[in-house]
C-alpha positions in Angstrom: -5.0 37.6 -17.0 -3.1 40.3 -15.2 0.0 39.1 -13.4 0.1 40.0 -9.8 3.2 41.5 -8.3 5.5 39.3 -6.3 4.1 40.8 -3.1 0.7 39.4 -4.1 1.9 35.8 -4.7 0.9 33.7 -1.8 3.3 30.9 -1.4 1.2 28.2 0.1 3.4 28.5 3.1 3.1 31.0 6.0 5.0 33.8 4.2 4.4 35.9 1.1 7.2 36.8 -1.3 8.2 40.4 -0.7 10.2 41.2 -3.8 12.3 39.5 -6.5 15.6 40.7 -5.1 15.0 38.8 -1.8 14.6 35.6 -3.8 17.3 35.7 -6.3 19.6 38.7 -5.8 17.8 40.7 -8.5 17.9 37.9 -11.0 16.2 34.5 -11.4 17.5 30.9 -11.5 16.2 30.8 -15.0 18.4 33.8 -16.1 21.4 32.1 -14.4 20.8 28.9 -16.3 20.3 30.6 -19.6 23.2 33.0 -19.1 21.0 36.0 -20.2 18.6 38.3 -18.4 14.9 37.7 -18.7 12.8 40.4 -20.6 10.4 42.1 -18.3 7.5 40.6 -20.2 9.0 37.1 -20.7 6.6 34.2 -21.1 7.5 30.8 -19.5 5.6 27.7 -20.5 5.4 24.3 -18.8 3.5 22.2 -21.3 3.3 19.1 -19.1 1.4 21.0 -16.5 -0.5 23.1 -19.1 0.8 26.2 -17.3 2.1 29.7 -18.4 3.9 32.1 -16.2 4.0 35.7 -17.5 6.6 38.3 -16.5 10.1 38.3 -15.0 8.8 39.4 -11.6 6.3 36.5 -11.3 8.8 34.0 -12.5 11.2 35.1 -9.7 8.4 34.9 -7.1 7.5 31.4 -8.2 11.1 30.2 -8.4 11.5 31.4 -4.8 8.9 28.8 -3.8 10.0 25.7 -5.6 10.2 22.9 -3.2 13.6 21.4 -2.4 14.2 18.3 -4.5 15.8 15.3 -2.8 16.6 12.4 -5.0 17.0 8.8 -3.9 20.3 7.0 -4.7 20.4 6.2 -8.4 17.4 8.4 -9.2 17.7 10.9 -12.0 15.6 13.9 -13.1 16.0 15.5 -16.4 14.5 18.5 -18.1 15.0 20.5 -21.3 14.8 24.3 -21.4 14.4 26.1 -24.7 14.6 29.8 -24.9 13.9 32.4 -27.5 16.5 35.3 -27.2 15.9 38.7 -28.6 18.2 41.7 -28.1 20.2 39.7 -25.5 17.1 38.9 -23.3 15.0 35.7 -23.0 11.5 36.6 -24.3 10.0 33.1 -24.3 11.1 30.0 -22.4 9.6 26.5 -22.5 10.6 23.8 -20.0 9.9 20.1 -20.5 10.1 18.0 -17.4 10.6 14.2 -17.2 7.3 13.6 -15.5 4.2 15.8 -15.5 2.8 16.9 -12.1 -0.1 18.9 -10.8 0.0 22.6 -10.5 0.2 23.5 -6.8 -2.9 25.1 -5.5 -1.1 28.3 -4.3 0.1 28.9 -7.9 -3.1 28.3 -9.9 -4.5 31.8 -9.4 -1.3 33.5 -10.5 -0.6 31.6 -13.8 -2.5 31.1 -17.0 -3.4 27.7 -18.6 -2.0 26.5 -22.0 -4.6 25.4 -24.5 -3.7 21.8 -24.4 -5.1 19.0 -26.7 -7.6 16.7 -24.8 -5.0 13.9 -24.8 -2.5 16.1 -23.1 0.0 15.5 -25.9 0.8 17.7 -28.8 0.4 16.1 -32.2 3.5 15.0 -34.1 4.8 17.3 -36.8 3.3 15.2 -39.6 -0.2 15.7 -38.2 0.0 19.5 -37.9 -1.6 21.5 -40.6 0.5 24.2 -42.2 -1.1 27.5 -43.4 
């Protein structure tokens, strides 16, 4: 799948993202969290949704449209982010969220799908075959 430019990412709202710098001052939230820039062709995976986002520009466009999260008193949300860093840039990032959720309609046409097992869960290490 060819990744569209951020100008082509419809947000599901009334506007369209114009460019990455308008969203994140030339960076992304992910780069800020990781403390390193994202490679231009970085791949970000969300296994619980079975989704792959390809490219720094598209990651910035999608981040600019994350809904605001409001938590109830005592409610906690956790996630784990794992990054592969090469030459000082993140080239692959996987985020695991506390609860899976559906991919928003506006994003489905811009991202790829992970080849998930039918159960939606990856097998444990002892069940994986090694070549």
